C-alpha positions in Angstrom: -19.0 -6.8 -8.3 -21.8 -4.7 -9.7 -19.8 -1.6 -10.5 -22.4 0.0 -11.8 -24.0 0.1 -8.1 -20.8 0.5 -7.1 -21.4 3.8 -4.2 -18.2 5.8 -4.9 -18.7 8.4 -2.5 -19.2 6.3 0.5 -15.9 4.1 -0.4 -13.8 7.9 -0.9 -15.2 8.8 2.6 -13.4 5.5 4.2 -9.7 6.5 2.5 -7.4 9.1 4.8 -7.6 11.4 2.0 -11.2 11.8 2.0 -11.7 11.0 5.8 -12.5 15.2 6.7 -15.1 16.0 3.4 -18.6 16.9 3.8 -21.0 14.5 1.8 -21.4 17.0 -0.6 -18.0 17.6 -1.5 -17.8 13.8 -1.5 -20.3 13.7 -4.1 -18.6 16.3 -6.7 -15.7 14.9 -6.4 -16.6 11.0 -7.6 -18.5 12.5 -10.5 -14.3 12.8 -11.7 -13.8 9.3 -10.9 -13.6 6.4 -12.7 -13.4 2.4 -12.8 -11.3 0.1 -13.9 -11.3 -3.7 -13.2 -7.5 -4.9 -14.2 -6.7 -7.7 -14.6 -2.9 -9.5 -12.9 -0.7 -8.3 -14.8 -1.6 -5.3 -16.2 -0.1 -1.8 -16.2 -1.8 1.0 -13.6 1.1 3.0 -15.4 4.7 3.4 -16.5 7.4 5.3 -15.5 7.4 8.5 -17.5 3.7 8.5 -18.8 1.8 12.0 -17.5 0.0 11.3 -14.6 -3.0 13.4 -14.8 -5.6 11.5 -12.2 -4.9 9.4 -9.0 -5.8 6.0 -8.3 -7.0 4.4 -5.0 -7.6 0.0 -4.9 -11.1 -1.0 -4.0 -10.3 -4.5 -4.2 -6.5 -6.5 -5.4 -3.5 -5.4 -5.2 -0.7 -2.9 -6.8 3.2 -3.1 -6.7 5.1 0.1 -7.2 8.1 0.1 -8.6 11.6 1.2 -10.2 13.4 -0.5 -12.5 17.9 0.2 -12.9 19.0 1.7 -16.1 20.1 -2.9 -16.3 16.0 -4.0 -15.9 16.4 -5.2 -11.7 13.0 -3.9 -10.2 12.8 -2.0 -7.2 8.7 -3.0 -5.2 8.8 0.7 -3.8 5.5 -0.3 -2.3 2.1 -3.0 -2.0 -1.0 -0.8 -2.3 -3.7 -2.5 -1.3 -8.1 -2.2 -0.4 -9.0 1.0 0.7 -5.2 2.9 0.7 -4.6 5.2 -2.8 -1.5 6.6 -4.7 0.2 9.3 -6.6 -2.1 11.6 -5.2 1.1 14.1 -4.3 2.6 13.5 -7.8 -0.1 14.3 -9.4 -0.3 18.2 -8.0 3.6 18.7 -8.7 2.6 18.8 -12.7 5.4 16.1 -13.1 4.7 12.8 -14.9 4.7 9.1 -13.1 8.5 8.6 -11.2 7.3 5.3 -10.7 5.5 1.8 -12.8 2.4 0.3 -11.5 1.4 -3.2 -12.4 -1.7 -5.4 -10.8 -0.9 -8.4 -9.0 -4.5 -9.7 -8.9 -7.5 -9.2 -10.6 -7.2 -5.6 -9.0 -10.4 -2.8 -9.2 -9.4 1.2 -9.2 -11.3 3.9 -8.6 -9.6 6.6 -10.8 -9.7 10.4 -10.0 -9.0 12.9 -12.7 -6.8 16.2 -11.0 -9.3 18.6 -12.6 -12.2 17.2 -10.5 -9.3 17.5 -7.6 -8.3 21.4 -8.7 -11.9 22.5 -9.2 -12.9 21.4 -6.0 -10.3 23.7 -4.9 -11.5 26.6 -6.7 -15.1 25.6 -5.8 -13.7 25.9 -1.6 -9.7 26.3 -0.6 -10.4 24.6 2.3 -10.7 22.0 0.4 -6.7 21.7 -0.4 -6.2 21.9 3.0 -8.1 19.3 3.6 -6.1 16.9 0.9 -3.0 18.4 2.9 -3.9 16.7 5.7 -4.3 13.0 4.0 -1.1 13.7 2.5 1.0 14.4 4.7 -0.6 11.9 7.2 0.3 9.1 4.4 4.2 10.9 4.4 4.7 9.8 7.7 4.0 6.8 7.0 6.4 6.6 3.6 9.4 8.5 6.7 8.2 5.9 8.8 8.8 3.1 6.5 12.3 4.3 5.4 13.4 4.6 8.7 12.8 1.4 9.5 15.3 0.0 6.9 17.7 1.8 6.9 17.9 1.0 11.4 16.5 -2.4 11.5 17.7 -4.6 11.0 16.8 -7.9 8.3 15.1 -10.0 11.1 12.8 -6.7 12.2 12.1 -5.4 9.0 10.2 -8.9 8.4 8.6 -9.4 12.1 7.8 -5.9 12.1 6.2 -6.7 8.5 4.1 -9.6 10.1 3.2 -7.8 13.2 1.4 -4.8 10.8 0.0 -7.9 9.0 -2.3 -8.7 11.8 -2.2 -5.4 13.1 -0.3 -5.8 16.2 2.1 -3.6 17.6 2.7 -4.9 21.1 2.6 -8.2 20.5 -0.1 -8.6 23.3 -1.8 -12.2 22.4 -0.9 -16.1 23.1 -3.5 -17.0 20.1 -2.1 -18.6 16.8 -2.2 -15.7 14.2 -2.0 -16.5 10.4 -0.4 -13.4 7.7 -0.9 -15.1 4.3 0.9 -13.2 2.1 -1.4 -11.4 -0.7 1.9 -11.7 -3.1 5.4 -13.9 -3.7 7.5 -13.9 -1.1 10.0 -12.6 -3.1 8.0 -9.6 -4.0 7.8 -9.1 -0.1 11.6 -9.1 -0.1 11.7 -6.6 -2.7 8.8 -4.3 -0.7 11.8 -5.1 2.9 14.8 -4.2 0.4 16.4 -7.4 0.6 16.8 -10.4 -0.9 14.4 -13.3 -2.3 17.5 -16.1 -0.7 17.6 -13.5 2.6 14.2 -13.3 3.4 13.7 -17.1 3.0 16.7 -17.6 5.2 15.2 -15.4 7.9 11.1 -17.2 7.8 13.7 -21.1 8.4 15.3 -19.5 11.0 11.9 -17.4 12.7 11.1 -21.4 12.1 13.6 -23.0 14.0 12.6 -21.3 17.0 9.1 -21.9 16.7 8.1 -18.3 16.3 6.3 -19.1 12.9 4.9 -21.6 11.4 5.6 -21.6 7.5 2.1 -23.1 5.1 3.2 -21.9 1.5 2.1 -18.6 1.5 0.4 -18.5 5.2 2.7 -17.6 8.3 1.2 -19.0 11.0 2.4 -16.5 14.0 2.9 -19.2 17.0 3.5 -16.6 19.5 3.6 -12.8 18.6 4.2 -11.1 22.3 7.4 -13.8 21.4 8.1 -12.5 17.8 7.9 -8.9 18.5 10.4 -9.2 21.3 13.6 -11.6 18.8 12.6 -9.1 17.1 14.3 -6.4 19.3 16.8 -8.4 20.4 
């Protein structure tokens, strides 16, 4: 991808945060953006660093994680193309409360805090559009927390597969494939499961002939049966 020819306003328009903005507003926001090309394992930001911008993934994958005093890592979110992160925190004036690291070669758009504040001063209605976008993101995070608290480990794994397939009711009889974007251990941490338990669930689903495993490719034999199995 030629970064110099990349159309930043057009990309911003597909982000939920900016979906309600006019072309003129998108162009002004784009002037406060920078593009960063990163390789696997690069640090986007660390816990405690000042938060003066937020980020959107163009290509690649970013891991948001927390580290315990004992050094244990907990994956909070996996952010892929077309999604943004750290936007709400940017307006609080507080430092980053998580760390972010690339899991693959990644292209990011970094949107400066100053460009956001300047647009809000120009038109206060801009803040309402931003608030609507942040609220949609918050609603998704609340649903995620509810699923972790109320669903079993098997249900969480099945729900993850169905979300990756964008299948809500499992109403399909064809074989579909989920390609894990990261390691199984990372996905397990994202679902608040141990790697051992995640592997156990995969073996259980495979024994039930609901999935077939081919390294990082998970072939869903029957999404409808899989969804029903998770409801048991």
